[in-house]
C-alpha positions as CSV (number, residue, x, y, z in Angstrom):
1,X,-12.3,51.2,-17.4
2,X,-9.5,51.9,-15.0
3,X,-6.6,54.0,-16.2
4,X,-3.1,53.4,-15.0
5,X,0.2,54.8,-16.0
6,X,2.4,51.7,-16.0
7,X,5.0,52.3,-18.7
8,X,5.3,56.0,-19.6
9,X,7.0,55.1,-22.9
10,X,8.3,52.0,-24.6
11,X,12.0,51.4,-24.7
12,X,14.1,51.3,-27.9
13,X,14.9,47.7,-27.1
14,X,11.2,46.6,-26.9
15,X,10.3,48.7,-30.0
16,X,13.0,46.9,-31.9
17,X,11.4,43.5,-31.0
18,X,7.9,44.9,-31.8
19,X,9.1,46.0,-35.2
20,X,9.6,42.3,-36.1
21,X,5.8,42.3,-36.4
22,X,4.7,45.6,-38.0
23,X,0.9,45.6,-38.0
24,X,0.5,48.8,-40.0
25,X,-3.0,49.6,-38.9
26,X,-4.8,52.8,-39.7
27,X,-3.8,55.3,-37.0
28,X,-7.2,55.8,-35.5
29,X,-7.8,52.0,-35.2
30,X,-4.3,51.6,-33.8
31,X,-5.0,54.2,-31.1
32,X,-8.4,52.6,-30.3
33,X,-6.8,49.2,-29.9
34,X,-4.0,50.5,-27.7
35,X,-6.3,52.4,-25.4
36,X,-8.9,49.6,-25.1
37,X,-6.5,47.5,-22.9
38,X,-5.6,49.0,-19.5
39,X,-2.4,46.9,-19.1
40,X,-0.3,45.5,-21.9
41,X,2.4,42.9,-21.3
42,X,3.9,42.8,-24.9
43,X,4.9,45.8,-27.0
44,X,3.2,45.8,-30.4
45,X,4.0,48.1,-33.3
46,X,0.4,49.0,-34.2
47,X,1.1,51.7,-36.7
48,X,4.1,54.0,-37.5
49,X,5.0,55.6,-34.2
50,X,2.2,53.9,-32.2
51,X,3.2,51.1,-29.8
52,X,1.4,49.4,-27.0
53,X,3.1,50.2,-23.6
54,X,4.2,46.7,-22.7
55,X,5.4,45.8,-19.3
56,X,7.9,43.2,-20.6
57,X,11.4,44.7,-20.9
58,X,14.2,44.1,-23.3
59,X,13.6,40.9,-25.3
60,X,16.3,41.6,-27.9
61,X,17.9,38.3,-27.2
62,X,14.9,36.2,-28.3
63,X,14.7,36.9,-32.0
64,X,17.8,34.9,-32.7
65,X,15.7,31.7,-32.3
66,X,12.6,33.1,-34.1
67,X,13.6,33.1,-37.8
68,X,11.1,32.4,-40.5
69,X,12.7,29.0,-41.2
70,X,11.7,27.9,-37.7
71,X,8.0,28.5,-38.4
72,X,7.3,28.2,-42.1
73,X,4.8,25.4,-42.8
74,X,5.0,24.1,-39.2
75,X,2.5,23.9,-36.4
76,X,3.3,26.0,-33.3
77,X,2.1,26.0,-29.7
78,X,2.8,29.1,-27.6
79,X,2.7,28.4,-23.8
80,X,1.8,31.3,-21.5
81,X,1.0,33.4,-24.6
82,X,-0.5,36.4,-22.6
83,X,-1.0,39.1,-25.3
84,X,0.2,36.7,-27.9
85,X,3.1,38.5,-29.5
86,X,5.1,35.4,-30.3
87,X,2.1,33.4,-31.4
88,X,1.2,36.2,-33.9
89,X,4.8,36.5,-35.0
90,X,4.9,32.7,-35.7
91,X,1.7,33.1,-37.8
92,X,3.2,36.1,-39.7
93,X,6.3,34.0,-40.4
94,X,4.4,31.3,-42.1
95,X,3.3,28.8,-39.5
96,X,0.6,26.5,-40.8
97,X,-1.2,26.5,-37.5
98,X,-0.7,28.4,-34.2
99,X,-2.3,27.8,-30.8
100,X,-1.7,30.1,-27.9
101,X,-2.5,28.8,-24.4
102,X,-2.6,30.6,-21.0
103,X,-4.0,29.8,-17.6
104,X,-4.7,33.5,-17.1
105,X,-3.1,33.7,-13.7
106,X,-1.7,37.0,-14.8
107,X,-5.1,38.5,-14.1
108,X,-4.5,38.1,-10.3
109,X,-0.9,39.3,-10.8
110,X,-2.0,42.5,-12.5
111,X,-4.7,43.1,-9.9
112,X,-2.3,42.6,-7.0
113,X,0.5,44.6,-8.4
114,X,-1.4,47.5,-10.1
115,X,-4.9,47.4,-8.7
116,X,-6.3,46.9,-12.2
117,X,-9.0,44.4,-13.2
118,X,-7.8,43.2,-16.5
119,X,-10.2,41.2,-18.7
120,X,-8.5,37.8,-19.5
121,X,-7.0,37.8,-23.1
122,X,-7.9,41.5,-23.5
123,X,-4.6,42.2,-25.3
124,X,-4.7,39.0,-27.3
125,X,-8.2,39.7,-28.5
126,X,-7.5,43.3,-29.5
127,X,-4.6,42.3,-31.7
128,X,-6.4,39.2,-33.0
129,X,-9.2,41.5,-34.3
130,X,-6.9,44.2,-35.6
131,X,-4.9,41.8,-37.8
132,X,-7.7,39.3,-38.7
133,X,-5.6,36.5,-37.2
134,X,-6.3,32.8,-37.4
135,X,-4.3,32.0,-34.2
136,X,-6.4,29.9,-31.8
137,X,-6.5,30.9,-28.1
138,X,-7.3,28.4,-25.4
139,X,-7.6,29.0,-21.6
140,X,-5.4,26.1,-20.4
141,X,-2.7,25.3,-18.0
142,X,0.6,24.2,-19.5
143,X,0.4,20.9,-17.6
144,X,-2.8,20.1,-19.4
145,X,-1.7,20.8,-23.0
146,X,-2.3,17.1,-23.8
147,X,-6.0,18.0,-23.7
148,X,-5.5,19.7,-27.0
149,X,-5.2,16.2,-28.5
150,X,-2.8,17.2,-31.2
151,X,0.9,17.3,-31.9
152,X,3.1,20.3,-32.7
153,X,6.3,20.9,-34.5
154,X,7.4,23.8,-32.4
155,X,6.5,24.8,-28.8
156,X,7.5,28.2,-27.5
157,X,8.1,28.4,-23.8
158,X,9.3,31.9,-22.9
159,X,9.8,33.3,-19.4
160,X,7.9,30.6,-17.6
161,X,9.9,27.6,-16.5
162,X,11.5,29.5,-13.6
163,X,8.0,30.3,-12.3
164,X,6.5,26.8,-12.1
165,X,6.8,24.6,-9.0
166,X,7.5,21.4,-11.0
167,X,9.7,22.2,-14.0
168,X,10.2,18.5,-14.9
169,X,6.4,18.0,-15.1
170,X,6.0,21.0,-17.4
171,X,8.8,19.8,-19.7
172,X,7.4,16.3,-19.8
173,X,4.0,17.8,-20.8
174,X,5.6,19.7,-23.6
175,X,7.6,16.7,-24.8
176,X,4.4,14.7,-25.0
177,X,2.8,17.0,-27.5
178,X,5.8,17.3,-29.8
179,X,5.7,15.6,-33.2
180,X,8.7,13.3,-34.0
181,X,11.7,15.6,-34.5
182,X,9.8,18.6,-32.9
183,X,11.4,21.2,-30.7
184,X,10.8,23.3,-27.7
185,X,12.2,26.8,-27.9
186,X,12.9,27.6,-24.2
187,X,13.9,30.9,-22.6
188,X,14.1,31.1,-18.8
189,X,16.0,32.5,-15.9
190,X,19.6,31.5,-16.0
191,X,22.2,31.0,-13.2
192,X,25.5,32.3,-11.9
193,X,26.5,28.7,-11.3
194,X,29.2,27.3,-13.5
195,X,27.9,26.0,-16.8
196,X,28.9,22.4,-16.1
197,X,27.2,22.3,-12.7
198,X,24.6,19.5,-12.5
199,X,22.3,21.5,-10.3
200,X,19.7,24.3,-10.3
201,X,19.5,27.3,-8.1
202,X,16.6,27.7,-5.6
203,X,15.5,31.3,-5.0
204,X,13.8,32.6,-1.9
205,X,10.7,34.8,-2.3
206,X,11.6,38.2,-3.6
207,X,15.2,37.2,-4.0
208,X,15.2,37.9,-7.8
209,X,12.7,40.7,-8.3
210,X,11.4,42.9,-5.4
211,X,7.8,42.0,-4.6
212,X,7.8,39.0,-6.9
213,X,7.4,35.7,-4.9
214,X,7.2,33.5,-8.0
215,X,10.7,33.1,-9.3
216,X,11.7,29.7,-7.9
217,X,14.7,28.5,-10.0
218,X,17.8,29.5,-11.9
219,X,19.1,27.1,-14.5
220,X,22.7,26.6,-15.5
221,X,23.2,24.8,-18.8
222,X,24.1,21.4,-17.4
223,X,21.2,21.5,-14.9
224,X,18.8,22.4,-17.7
225,X,20.2,19.5,-19.8
226,X,19.6,17.0,-17.0
227,X,16.1,18.3,-16.4
228,X,15.3,18.0,-20.1
229,X,16.7,14.4,-20.1
230,X,14.4,13.5,-17.2
231,X,11.5,14.8,-19.2
232,X,12.4,12.6,-22.2
233,X,14.1,15.0,-24.6
234,X,16.7,13.6,-26.9
235,X,19.0,16.6,-27.1
236,X,19.5,20.1,-25.7
237,X,21.2,22.9,-27.6
238,X,22.2,25.9,-25.4
239,X,21.8,28.8,-27.8
240,X,22.8,31.7,-25.6
241,X,23.3,33.0,-22.1
242,X,22.8,36.7,-21.6
243,X,22.6,39.1,-18.8
244,X,19.7,41.7,-18.8
245,X,19.8,44.4,-16.2
246,X,21.9,42.2,-13.9
247,X,19.7,39.1,-14.5
248,X,21.0,36.0,-16.2
249,X,18.8,34.5,-19.0
250,X,19.3,31.3,-20.9
251,X,18.0,30.3,-24.3
252,X,17.9,26.6,-25.4
253,X,16.4,24.3,-28.0
254,X,15.1,21.0,-26.6
255,X,14.5,18.4,-29.3
256,X,12.4,15.3,-29.3
257,X,13.7,12.1,-30.6
258,X,13.4,11.9,-34.4
């Protein structure tokens, strides 16, 4: 297995998010699980003082939409689950069923950026075993979630909409798998455009993150509302707009017709 020093230590911000899901494993098992995966995307609190060195940075703005009342007794679909942190969190907060899907394109991203051959779902599988989870994992593109042939009360779509070439098609696919009254919890790249601008920003390759050619869009609230309307959602609640390290982010709840 290749070794690579990607994140020398977890940030306080990511540890605070990880602590929402304290796994509490025996220390030796926690260290084995951490070291078995060469690249982690999510930070997990495996045991007191033992965290996975996740690449994702500062998700402190997400927990405001992840309360137990959102998940308890409900079916949840996590799009682009990667290591599965939010899928496992939904399970821990009482979801009746959780499915995580990912097309695993991150394998090529990790290889291209770090020269590491990461086994698909390596992090997800490690956590799944460690906690004895019932979360179901499916290798599937977000556009094809209809193939699951079931409906969900909640769909989590974090950090992905700005990276797809057809955001309306993705939103339509998610709307189609919602149960009546269901909701999509969406977090994506925001915009410096005025909130009431009925437009979206179009980014050039590498414009947002150096060396990252796959951030296409920036969404102001009104532009996001209009996209959601085109996809068939009944309402859009803009929960928050934040700036993280100079980058705007937007959090919204898109609701299906009751």
